[in-house]
FIVOZA-238216 format. One record per atom (N, C-alpha, C, O): x, y, z; residue in one letter. Coordinates in pm, whole numbers, padded with zeros to 5 digits, always signed. Layout:
REM residues N
XYZa/...
REM end
This chain:
REM residues 234
+00063-00133-00017m/-00016-00019-00013m/+00101+00113-00010m/+00213+00103+00039m/+00057+00211-00061i/+00142+00353-00125i/+00112+00447-00002i/-00003+00485+00021i/+00223+00486+00081n/+00172+00573+00184n/+00205+00726+00128n/+00317+00778+00126n/+00083+00782+00086y/+00092+00931+00028y/+00151+01062+00082y/+00182+01162+00017y/+00160+01040+00217n/+00200+01154+00285n/+00358+01162+00313n/+00419+01266+00338n/+00428+01004+00303k/+00558+00986+00310k/+00585+01064+00118k/+00655+01162+00093k/+00527+01002+00040l/+00571+01038-00108l/+00575+01179-00108l/+00671+01237-00160l/+00467+01251-00048t/+00440+01397-00044t/+00583+01483+00015t/+00660+01569-00028t/+00570+01426+00100n/+00715+01507+00203n/+00830+01505+00118n/+00902+01597+00079n/+00834+01359+00094t/+00993+01336-00007t/+00990+01440-00128t/+01090+01505-00158t/+00904+01448-00177h/+00887+01506-00300h/+00890+01650-00272h/+00927+01730-00358h/+00863+01676-00186l/+00857+01848-00154l/+00981+01878-00119l/+01017+01994-00138l/+01057+01803-00072t/+01199+01787-00036t/+01296+01818-00152t/+01385+01903-00149t/+01266+01734-00259m/+01325+01715-00385m/+01328+01821-00477m/+01429+01846-00542m/+01228+01882-00486t/+01175+02033-00594t/+01105+02111-00568t/+01016+02063-00497t/+01089+02231-00589s/+01010+02291-00567s/+00891+02320-00662s/+00816+02413-00631s/+00865+02246-00780n/+00758+02265-00854n/+00753+02102-00879n/+00800+02054-00983n/+00697+02027-00784p/+00686+01904-00772p/+00546+01841-00900p/+00571+01750-00979p/+00429+01899-00895q/+00321+01897-01005q/+00369+01867-01118q/+00332+01765-01178q/+00476+01965-01176r/+00525+01961-01331r/+00608+01840-01313r/+00592+01778-01418r/+00678+01781-01247k/+00764+01663-01238k/+00707+01551-01246k/+00764+01464-01312k/+00558+01514-01169w/+00489+01413-01163w/+00375+01423-01300w/+00326+01321-01347w/+00347+01546-01347l/+00294+01567-01486l/+00373+01485-01595l/+00325+01389-01655l/+00483+01529-01612k/+00590+01425-01668k/+00612+01288-01688k/+00626+01216-01787k/+00610+01265-01521k/+00626+01122-01548k/+00488+01031-01518k/+00490+00909-01499k/+00368+01115-01517l/+00249+01068-01606l/+00268+01030-01715l/+00249+00912-01744l/+00322+01144-01824r/+00281+01138-01954r/+00414+01015-02006r/+00409+00973-02122r/+00496+00980-01936n/+00638+00924-01993n/+00597+00750-01896n/+00665+00648-01900n/+00469+00773-01822a/+00473+00597-01776a/+00451+00501-01850a/+00376+00513-01947a/+00512+00388-01820s/+00534+00278-01917s/+00428+00154-01843s/+00371+00066-01907s/+00420+00169-01710t/+00358+00066-01652t/+00255+00118-01626t/+00223+00234-01655t/+00163-00001-01542e/+00030+00055-01499e/+00058+00123-01328e/-00007+00207-01267e/+00190+00039-01284e/+00212+00074-01128e/+00278+00217-01166e/+00241+00302-01085e/+00356+00263-01255q/+00386+00382-01287q/+00297+00487-01274q/+00310+00589-01207q/+00200+00447-01349t/+00081+00566-01404t/-00016+00599-01254t/-00053+00712-01223t/-00041+00490-01185k/-00117+00464-01042k/-00034+00560-00967k/-00089+00656-00913k/+00095+00542-00960k/+00162+00652-00850k/+00181+00806-00893k/+00183+00909-00825k/+00193+00787-01012a/+00201+00932-01056a/+00058+01020-01022a/+00051+01124-00955a/-00036+00958-01079e/-00166+01008-01032e/-00197+01012-00863e/-00281+01090-00818e/-00135+00939-00795a/-00163+00960-00648a/-00078+01069-00601a/-00103+01149-00511a/+00026+01061-00676m/+00122+01193-00645m/+00045+01320-00649m/+00015+01400-00560m/+00014+01319-00802l/-00067+01439-00857l/-00192+01481-00763l/-00214+01598-00731l/-00245+01406-00734k/-00373+01414-00635k/-00337+01465-00505k/-00415+01548-00458k/-00232+01433-00433a/-00177+01425-00311a/-00152+01600-00341a/-00211+01676-00264a/-00085+01647-00427l/-00006+01776-00448l/-00120+01867-00488l/-00109+01984-00451l/-00209+01840-00546r/-00336+01950-00589r/-00395+01980-00437r/-00429+01904-00346r/-00391+02130-00453p/-00443+02184-00363p/-00618+02176-00317p/-00706+02207-00398p/-00644+02137-00200l/-00794+02112-00190l/-00886+02229-00195l/-00865+02333-00132l/-00968+02212-00257k/-01077+02311-00286k/-01166+02359-00162k/-01216+02269-00095k/-01190+02489-00123p/-01225+02580-00024p/-01330+02505-00011p/-01352+02431-00107p/-01424+02500+00106k/-01532+02461+00125k/-01615+02571+00086k/-01581+02689+00086k/-01722+02526+00053k/-01846+02635+00003k/-01895+02671+00156k/-01920+02600+00252k/-01896+02805+00137k/-01943+02917+00255k/-02104+02856+00276k/-02161+02809+00177k/-02151+02857+00366d/-02294+02847+00388d/-02377+02953+00348d/-02378+03058+00413d/-02463+02932+00225t/-02533+03066+00197t/-02634+03113+00257t/-02674+03229+00242t/-02678+03037+00322k/-02802+03058+00412k/-02762+03190+00505k/-02672+03180+00588k/-02824+03293+00489e/-02822+03414+00550e/-02883+03401+00682e/-03000+03362+00673e/-02842+03422+00805s/-02982+03475+00949s/-03023+03573+00907s/-02995+03638+00806s/-03115+03593+01011d/-03219+03705+01016d/-03165+03822+01047d/-03215+03928+01010d/-03086+03817+01100e/-02941+03921+01151e/-02910+03983+01031e/-02941+04098+00999e/-02834+03885+00951d/-02736+03944+00804d/-02846+04018+00758d/-02834+04139+00739d/-02970+03947+00734v/-03052+03995+00632v/-03101+04148+00702v/-03109+04252+00637v/-03121+04139+00805f/-03168+04289+00882f/-03058+04372+00794f/-03087+04430+00689f/-02926+04370+00851n/-02815+04435+00819n/-02802+04488+00721n/-02784+04609+00707n/-02809+04402+00631e/-02824+04427+00453e/-02897+04492+00437e/-02858+04599+00390e/-03045+04478+00461a/-03113+04574+00430a/-03093+04728+00493a/-03106+04819+00412a/-03068+04757+00608q/-03021+04855+00669q/-02902+04933+00573q/-02905+05052+00541q/-02819+04853+00546k/-02699+04896+00467k/-02752+04963+00317k/-02704+05063+00263k/-02873+04875+00263y/-02936+04918+00156y/-02992+05075+00167y/-02961+05184+00119y/-03089+05027+00255n/-03148+05178+00306n/-03059+05296+00302n/-03066+05385+00217n/-02955+05288+00425k/-02852+05373+00400k/-02814+05454+00317k/-02826+05576+00318k/-02750+05362+00214e/-02698+05414+00090e/-02778+05468+00004e/-02728+05556-00066e/-02922+05431-00017h/-03010+05476-00122h/-03065+05603-00068h/-03125+05695-00124h/-03028+05583+00068f/-03145+05737+00161f/-03056+05851+00148f/-03090+05969+00146f/-02899+05789+00137k/-02761+05940+00115k/-02792+05976-00044k/-02796+06093-00081k/-02811+05873-00129d/-02823+05920-00264d/-02992+05993-00290d/-03018+06073-00380d/-03063+05957-00216k/-03203+06034-00225k/-03162+06166-00181k/-03199+06257-00256k/-03083+06206-00063q/-03031+06316-00004q/-02950+06383-00056q/-02953+06505-00049q/-02853+06314-00123d/-02746+06386-00215d/-02858+06466-00399d/-02838+06577-00449d/-02951+06370-00444k/-03030+06442-00521k/-03139+06564-00490k/-03174+06650-00570k/-03191+06548-00338e/-03263+06624-00294e/-03198+06765-00283e/-03260+06866-00316e/-03082+06767-00239a/-02968+06873-00223a/-02936+06925-00343a/-02948+07046-00364a/-02894+06843-00433k/-02887+06896-00580k/-03002+06972-00653k/-02998+07083-00708k/-03076+06908-00643d/-03216+06992-00681d/-03291+07086-00655d/-03375+07148-00720d/-03237+07094-00505k/-03258+07253-00417k/-03183+07337-00438k/-03224+07453-00434k/-03030+07307-00472a/-02976+07395-00550a/-02997+07438-00673a/-02997+07555-00714a/-03013+07357-00721e/-03053+07385-00889e/-03175+07489-00888e/-03156+07600-00936e/-03274+07462-00847k/-03391+07546-00805k/-03356+07704-00777k/-03388+07800-00847k/-03259+07702-00621k/-03229+07825-00594k/-03142+07897-00710k/-03158+08016-00734k/-03047+07815-00782r/-02979+07882-00901r/-03116+07950-01005r/-03135+08054-01068r/-03168+07860-00985s/-03267+07909-01116s/-03345+08017-01075s/-03374+08098-01163s/-03395+08038-00940l/-03469+08135-00899l/-03376+08283-00900l/-03410+08400-00918l/-03265+08230-00877e/-03169+08369-00871e/-03154+08428-01009e/-03171+08549-01024e/-03123+08351-01110k/-03106+08336-01208k/-03220+08473-01258k/-03189+08586-01294k/-03359+08410-01242a/-03485+08464-01284a/-03477+08614-01217a/-03506+08721-01270a/-03423+08585-01073r/-03462+08742-01013r/-03359+08817-01060r/-03391+08935-01046r/-03233+08807-01117l/-03149+08872-01163l/-03185+08927-01295l/-03127+09032-01323l/-03272+08878-01386k/-03310+08865-01501k/-03440+08996-01476k/-03449+09103-01536k/-03509+08953-01391c/-03615+09040-01367c/-03581+09195-01311c/-03652+09295-01319c/-03436+09178-01248a/-03391+09304-01180a/-03365+09387-01298a/-03419+09498-01302a/-03261+09335-01432l/-03245+09388-01531l/-03310+09437-01623l/-03284+09533-01696l/-03410+09360-01618l/-03533+09436-01701l/-03577+09552-01650l/-03582+09659-01712l/-03617+09530-01517d/-03668+09646-01443d/-03591+09773-01447d/-03644+09883-01430d/-03449+09750-01472k/-03319+09845-01446k/-03384+09916-01614k/-03451+10016-01639k/-03335+09827-01688h/-03399+09856-01818h/-03472+09955-01867h/-03451+10057-01933h/-03594+09883-01805k/-03718+09986-01810k/-03725+10104-01772k/-03769+10195-01843k/-03663+10126-01600k/-03671+10243-01573k/-03577+10329-01649k/-03615+10442-01680k/-03460+10289-01683d/-03351+10385-01792d/-03434+10445-01876d/-03434+10566-01899d/-03508+10364-01925k/-03568+10388-02079k/-03662+10511-02022k/-03673+10622-02075k/-03712+10473-01928d/-03846+10587-01911d/-03775+10715-01845d/-03830+10825-01848d/-03658+10695-01791e/-03593+10813-01754e/-03531+10897-01865e/-03499+11015-01851e/-03516+10820-01989q/-03424+10852-02098q/-03580+10956-02135q/-03581+11079-02135q/-03659+10898-02155i/-03778+10931-02242i/-03846+11062-02123i/-03927+11140-02173i/-03824+11075-02025n/-03884+11190-01988n/-03766+11303-01946n/-03788+11416-01902n/-03631+11239-01973s/-03549+11336-01998s/-03547+11460-02121s/-03527+11581-02128s/-03579+11353-02207q/-03579+11401-02350q/-03724+11464-02354q/-03723+11561-02430q/-03853+11441-02295k/-03971+11520-02276k/-03933+11647-02207k/-03956+11751-02269k/-03879+11657-02089e/-03821+11775-02046e/-03735+11867-02101e/-03740+11988-02077e/-03647+11809-02183l/-03569+11858-02268l/-03621+11933-02372l/-03571+12044-02394l/-03708+11894-02437k/-03800+11930-02536k/-03899+12048-02453k/-03904+12161-02499k/-03938+12030-02389e/-04027+12117-02308e/-03986+12247-02271e/-04061+12344-02266e/-03820+12247-02237c/-03743+12337-02196c/-03718+12430-02321c/-03751+12547-02335c/-03656+12352-02401h/-03658+12417-02538h/-03774+12495-02594h/-03768+12606-02648h/-03880+12421-02574e/-03973+12527-02640e/-04037+12602-02548e/-04128+12670-02597e/-04019+12613-02422q/-04029+12704-02332q/-03936+12832-02357q/-03980+12947-02361q/-03786+12793-02374y/-03694+12884-02398y/-03722+13006-02521y/-03709+13128-02523y/-03779+12874-02647k/-03827+12952-02790k/-03973+13054-02761k/-04005+13168-02794k/-04017+12981-02708k/-04125+13079-02642k/-04084+13202-02589k/-04110+13307-02648k/-04015+13200-02470e/-03974+13312-02423e/-03895+13406-02515e/-03907+13529-02519e/-03805+13325-02593e/-03737+13413-02675e/-03806+13498-02776e/-03774+13608-02821e/-03908+13421-02801g/-04001+13495-02932g/-04054+13623-02800g/-04019+13741-02811g/-04133+13580-02695l/-04181+13668-02627l/-04093+13803-02597l/-04149+13912-02592l/-03975+13791-02581l/-03892+13890-02540l/-03858+13979-02650l/-03847+14101-02634l/-03836+13901-02795h/-03787+13981-02914h/-03868+14042-02931h/-03838+14143-02995h/-04016+14028-02892q/-04136+14121-02948q/-04144+14209-02853q/-04174+14322-02894q/-04127+14199-02736r/-04099+14312-02618r/-04011+14433-02626r/-04010+14550-02588r/-03928+14338-02702l/-03792+14462-02744l/-03843+14534-02870l/-03800+14647-02893l/-03938+14473-02959k/-03945+14545-03078k/-04078+14656-03026k/-04113+14768-03062k/-04117+14577-02945d/-04271+14712-02872d/-04168+14846-02808d/-04186+14964-02836d/-04077+14799-02731h/-04013+14918-02674h/-03951+15008-02769h/-03959+15130-02757h/-03878+14941-02881e/-03815+15051-02967e/-03916+15122-03073e/-03888+15234-03114e/-04035+15055-03117s/-04153+15134-03155s/-04179+15247-03067s/-04167+15365-03097s/-04219+15192-02938t/-04252+15290-02867t/-04167+15435-02842t/-04214+15549-02832t/-04007+15386-02836l/-03939+15508-02867l/-03962+15569-02931l/-04003+15681-02899l/-03946+15526-03075k/-03931+15584-03186k/-04031+15720-03189k/-03997+15831-03228k/-04180+15676-03132v/-04321+15721-03144v/-04261+15854-03023v/-04230+15970-03048v/-04261+15806-02936k/-04247+15904-02816k/-04143+15993-02814k/-04172+16107-02780k/-04017+15966-02844q/-03912+16036-02867q/-03855+16059-02988q/-03733+16063-02998q/-03935+16078-03094c/-03924+16114-03206c/-03779+16234-03249c/-03691+16212-03333c/-03791+16335-03178d/-03750+16452-03187d/-03590+16395-03118d/-03481+16402-03175d/-03619+16337-02980k/-03479+16328-02918k/-03385+16251-03022k/-03267+16283-03040k/-03447+16146-03089l/-03410+16056-03147l/-03310+16125-03292l/-03203+16095-03344l/-03402+16215-03312t/-03374+16266-03435t/-03238+16372-03394t/-03134+16396-03455t/-03272+16404-03311i/-03072+16493-03265i/-02966+16399-03255i/-02848+16417-03286i/-03033+16276-03197l/-02925+16155-03153l/-02850+16138-03274l/-02728+16152-03279l/-02937+16103-03394h/-02909+16043-03515h/-02778+16148-03602h/-02677+16115-03665h/-02835+16276-03570d/-02781+16374-03626d/-02616+16380-03565d/-02511+16377-03630d/-02637+16388-03416s/-02546+16408-03357s/-02433+16308-03389s/-02318+16352-03383s/-02462+16134-03433i/-02378+16051-03452i/-02343+16093-03605i/-02230+16078-03650i/-02414+16129-03654m/-02342+16175-03845m/-02233+16264-03833m/-02133+16255-03903m/-02254+16367-03727m/-02144+16479-03743m/-02027+16388-03691m/-01927+16372-03759m/-02042+16334-03574e/-01920+16263-03538e/-01833+16152-03611e/-01720+16113-03580e/-01935+16100-03742t/-01838+15995-03802t/-01849+16071-03940t/-01847+16008-04046t/-01861+16210-03933n/-01811+16272-04053n/-01907+16228-04203n/-01866+16206-04316n/-02030+16226-04154n/-02161+16180-04261n/-02141+16052-04309n/-02166+16016-04424n/-02093+15981-04218n/-02071+15833-04279n/-02202+15746-04265n/-02212+15685-04159n/-02278+15735-04335k/-02448+15693-04313k/-02418+15532-04285k/-02493+15490-04198k/-02336+15441-04331k/-02357+15322-04294k/-02311+15268-04131k/-02361+15184-04057k/-02162+15383-04111k/-02148+15356-03950k/-02248+15435-03853k/-02251+15409-03733k/-02328+15529-03909t/-02410+15606-03821t/-02526+15514-03808t/-02592+15517-03704t/-02560+15421-03915k/-02688+15327-03918k/-02648+15222-03772k/-02706+15199-03665k/-02538+15184-03826k/-02488+15060-03706k/-02489+15127-03557k/-02560+15087-03465k/-02388+15246-03552i/-02420+15314-03425i/-02536+15307-03333i/-02549+15256-03222i/-02632+15386-03425y/-02770+15402-03401y/-02812+15343-03324y/-02822+15350-03202y/-02870+15207-03482n/-02943+15089-03441n/-02895+15034-03276n/-02974+15027-03182n/-02754+14999-03267k/-02698+14959-03121k/-02723+15007-02998k/-02711+14954-02888k/-02771+15151-03041i/-02815+15227-02928i/-02950+15206-02873i/-02986+15195-02756i/-03002+15205-02961i/-03148+15195-02980i/-03182+15041-02901i/-03256+15021-02804i/-03105+14950-02975k/-03131+14817-02902k/-03066+14782-02774k/-03093+14685-02703k/-02969+14879-02752h/-02944+14871-02590h/-03030+14925-02499h/-03041+14874-02388h/-03109+15048-02541q/-03212+15129-02468q/-03310+15059-02469q/-03388+15090-02380q/-03348+14965-02539t/-03485+14862-02532t/-03448+14739-02444t/-03538+14682-02381t/-03336+14702-02439k/-03305+14608-02319k/-03286+14691-02206k/-03299+14616-02110k/-03263+14799-02169v/-03234+14869-02043v/-03399+14866-01984v/-03439+14834-01872v/-03471+14908-02092i/-03629+14930-02014i/-03706+14804-01994i/-03800+14782-01916i/-03635+14708-02100e/-03716+14534-02022e/-03663+14518-01888e/-03741+14495-01795e/-03496+14531-01864m/-03460+14502-01745m/-03514+14603-01639m/-03541+14552-01530m/-03533+14718-01650a/-03615+14812-01546a/-03762+14757-01536a/-03825+14777-01432a/-03811+14699-01626i/-03949+14646-01620i/-03939+14527-01496i/-04002+14541-01391i/-03856+14415-01522r/-03822+14281-01466r/-03780+14315-01340r/-03807+14235-01250r/-03716+14425-01310e/-03661+14450-01164e/-03739+14481-01096e/-03745+14442-00979e/-03866+14605-01181y/-03961+14611-01071y/-04084+14511-01051y/-04164+14523-00959y/-04088+14414-01144m/-04161+14300-01125m/-04108+14195-00996m/-04182+14126-00926m/-03993+14201-00989d/-03920+14143-00875d/-03925+14210-00730d/-03949+14141-00631d/-03902+14344-00720d/-03893+14407-00609d/-04058+14442-00542d/-04088+14455-00424d/-04145+14452-00659h/-04289+14465-00596h/-04385+14372-00620h/-04505+14394-00606h/-04332+14252-00661k/-04392+14167-00673k/-04529+14159-00731k/-04617+14094-00675k/-04551+14230-00853v/-04616+14227-00946v/-04628+14178-01073v/-04530+14117-01116v/-04728+14189-01147t/-04740+14111-01289t/-04629+14192-01370t/-04584+14299-01330t/-04584+14118-01507y/-04546+14218-01626y/-04609+14356-01660y/-04566+14472-01660y/-04727+14298-01688e/-04846+14439-01726e/-04825+14518-01627e/-04790+14627-01672e/-04828+14519-01511e/-04836+14606-01402e/-04667+14703-01402e/-04642+14824-01403e/-04608+14618-01402a/-04455+14667-01391a/-04399+14771-01543a/-04320+14865-01551a/-04483+14704-01643h/-04447+14807-01769h/-04542+14929-01750h/-04516+15038-01802h/-04637+14911-01684g/-04719+15038-01683g/-04675+15165-01589g/-04696+15286-01603g/-04598+15084-01477s/-04524+15157-01413s/-04402+15227-01472s/-04385+15348-01488s/-04334+15144-01497i/-04198+15186-01556i/-04230+15305-01696i/-04172+15413-01696i/-04324+15268-01803y/-04348+15350-01913y/-04401+15451-01865y/-04372+15551-01932y/-04494+15482-01745s/-04540+15635-01682s/-04433+15697-01635s/-04426+15820-01643s/-04335+15623-01580n/-04235+15705-01553n/-04128+15786-01667n/-04074+15896-01655n/-04119+15685-01781m/-04024+15727-01853m/-04114+15836-01967m/-04070+15936-02023m/-04223+15790-01975f/-04326+15875-02077f/-04417+15958-01989f/-04536+15927-02002f/-04398+16031-01923p/-04494+16091-01843p/-04580+16187-01941p/-04535+16239-02042p/-04729+16201-01885p/-04824+16269-01983p/-04835+16415-01957p/-04937+16477-01925p/-04691+16471-01979l/-04677+16642-01981l/-04730+16717-02080l/-04769+16657-02180l/-04740+16857-02075v/-04758+16955-02184v/-04681+16956-02300v/-04568+16908-02293v/-04713+16993-02387e/-04613+16983-02488e/-04495+17041-02450e/-04397+16967-02441e/-04479+17186-02419e/-04405+17280-02403e/-04265+17215-02302e/-04145+17220-02326e/-04342+17151-02176v/-04260+17100-02098v/-04164+16939-02143v/-04066+16882-02097v/-04250+16917-02243v/-04210+16767-02306v/-04069+16817-02396v/-03961+16760-02389v/-04097+16929-02473e/-03974+16964-02512e/-03865+16998-02457e/-03755+16969-02504e/-03887+17075-02332a/-03760+17111-02249a/-03687+17025-02165a/-03581+17053-02109a/-03760+16898-02156r/-03715+16802-02066r/-03655+16670-02129r/-03723+16583-02184r/-03543+16669-02117p/-03504+16554-02248p/-03543+16389-02164p/-03587+16369-02051p/-03512+16312-02250l/-03516+16183-02191l/-03403+16152-02123l/-03305+16192-02185l/-03370+16090-02008q/-03226+16107-01899q/-03196+15956-01984q/-03079+15956-02020q/-03252+15857-02016l/-03197+15723-02028l/-03154+15718-02197l/-03083+15634-02251l/-03222+15837-02262l/-03176+15834-02426l/-03041+15920-02387l/-02927+15883-02414l/-03067+16013-02336d/-02936+16119-02328d/-02794+16036-02238d/-02679+16079-02251d/-02822+15932-02163n/-02682+15836-02112n/-02652+15754-02255n/-02533+15737-02284n/-02754+15703-02344c/-02731+15609-02425c/-02644+15661-02530c/-02559+15591-02585c/-02670+15795-02561a/-02638+15892-02669a/-02476+15927-02636a/-02393+15948-02725a/-02446+15928-02477k/-02306+15965-02445k/-02224+15855-02465k/-02102+15870-02458k/-02289+15713-02497l/-02185+15586-02468l/-02068+15605-02636l/-01975+15528-02656l/
REM end
């Protein structure tokens, strides 16, 4: 009878790769005894298969496995909810910023429209006041030429003498004095308005009554208009 343990120990002390050696001997065996011996040695040298673990799980193992499964899936659910919440927050913030930009754009546009409207109104008011001022200055000039016809004639002749009868130069100086005088009258009316808190018409009547008093003809000829005399000296 073959002692397999003895054969295995002897074989292991002889070589570090006994399986290869006995596989070779099995291939080269010429007798039944050599074949059986080689097969026995190979059977002894082959590692034993590990015993199968009992796959039957206890109730505790099942419970623990279920807890592990629920914990992993609960964490995944929490992560998903946190991700969805963050995404919703970003979407809301994006929408809020968009609304804020639209409101700002609308506000800027409204302010621009209002500014253009105010600018247009100011320009129209300026043109209106400019036209009114121009008309008032023309009225002052007409009044001067009617009320002080003689004085203006003397003024014109005086300028002609100073310019050696240069008509073009005389006309230029004469018109300049007239325009200056009309501006003086208009300024006097406005100052009277501010000082006495009255309307333009009331200030106009007061200034005109002082400039052109209803005197008799002899006194009018004897009393020169002070404002015109001042302008004539310029």
